[in-house]
N, C-alpha and C positions, 0 to 999 in steps of 0.2 A: 597519639598517646598524650594523656594529660601532662601539663607542665608542673602541676603541684599535686601532692597526694590528697586523697579524701581523708579528712580527720574523723576519727571515731571518738567516742566518749572516753575511752581508756587513754587517749592521748592528751586529755585536758586536765588541768587542775580541778579539784572538787568544786571550787566556787563557780565554775562555768557549766556544771552538769545540768542544772535547772534550765539555763538558757538553751543548752543544746537540745534537751528533750522538748522544750517549748517550740523551738525552731523546726525540729523534725516533725512534730505533730501538726504544725500550722501550714505545712507545705502547700504551695500553689504550683507545684511543678518545678521547683527549684532546688530539690534535695542535694544534688551533687555540687551545685554552685555554693549553697549554704555550707555544706560539709567542708568544702575547700576553704571558704572564708574563715572557718573556725581555726585555721592556721594562725590567724590573728584574732583570738577569741573576743577581745573587747569590741572590735569592729563588728564581728558577727553578732554579738549581743546587742549592740546599738541598732544594727540593721533589722534584727528580728523585732526589736521594740518598735521601730518605725512601721514595719509591716503589720504588727499587731494593732497599732493605733489606727492605721489606715483601714484595716479589715473590720474593725469595730466601730467605724464611723456610721452615722445615720445614713440609711439608704444604700449601704454597700452590701448588696446581696451577692452570694457566691457566683451566680451566673453572670452578673455584671463584671465582677473581678476577672472571671475567666475570659469573658469577651474582650476585655481590655488586654489581658495577657496574650491572647491569641493574636489580636491586632498588632500589638507591639512586636511580638516575636516574628510575625509575618513581615511587617514593614522593615525590620532589621535583618531579615533573612536568616533567622536563627532557628534552624530546623530542629535542633535538639530540644530547645525549650518549647517549641511548638508541640512536638511529640509528647513531651512530659505534661503539658497542660491539657492536651486534647481529651484524655479520658476523664479528667476532672471536670472539664467543660460539659461533656456529655452527661455525666452523673449529676451535674448542677442544673441541668435542664436547658443548656444552650442548644437550640434547634439546629438540625443539619443544614438548613438553608442559610443560617447565620455563619456557621463554620465554613460552608462552601463559598459563600460570598467573601469572607475574609481571606480564605485560601486563594481565591482567584484574583484578589485585589479590587473587586468591584464594590465591596461594602463601603458605604451604606446603601448604595443603589439597590433597589429591589427588596429591601428589607422593611419590615414594619418600623415606623418611626421610633417606637419604644425600644426596639432592638438596635437599630442602626445608629442611633445617637451616640452610643458608647464607642463604637468603632470610629465614627466621624470625629468625635472630640479627641480621641487618641491620635488619629492621623494629623489633625490640626496642631496638636501640641508637638508632635515629632517634627513637623515642618515649620515650627515657630510662627504659625499663622492662625491663631485662635481668633475667630471672628466674633464680633459682639453678639450676633444672632445665635451662634452656637453656645456661647457663654450664658446667654439668657435662657436658652432651652435647658441647659444643664442645671442652672440654679433654680429654675422653675420646678424641675423634677426632684432635686435632692437638696436644695438650699445652698447657702454659702459654704457651710461646713462640709457638706457632701461634695461640692465642687472642688474644694481644696483637697479633700481626700482623693478624689478621682484624678486630679492633676498630679498629685504626689504618687499615686499608684502607677500612672503612665511612666513617670520619671523613674520610679523604683524598678519597674520591669525593664525599662531601657538600660538602666545601670546593670541589672542582673544579666541581661542578654550580652552586654558588652564584656562584662567580667567572664561570663561563660565562654565567650569566644576567645578572650585573652588567655584564659587558662587551658584552652583547647579541650574542654570537657565534651564528652560524647552525648551526654543526656543532661536534662535540666538539673 
């Protein structure tokens, strides 16, 4: 049972309605976590702004964001966020081979380099061991701005997974 209630728009002062709508429409598989965070609306608004900035960064395609989200949720063993992201990943074009490799923990092995690099980078960030070669590959693909956004996305998903677990939410 969740430790905190899911907040609805009727629970919020009018000044947060726009942020609430924005956050719910931008969802990357984190609806319940975001709804719960609106118990502290200013924090939820700030985090939504961060997510918006990341997702609108150069080179941040939906399938890349979903690959990162799946990798982070797998590595942190957060099944509820994994399950929430999975349909979005499929609709964004993440191949079954990529999903299966992430789920089995073998990614990036066996994947095309253009697909596996996102999982590889995410895993290195989570283990605090980003290698120079990985950084160079990422910046080659998306530039410095894109690399910053990707690193922030990994950390954003990590935070959301940890909050989801802390709040004992059953879905993303």
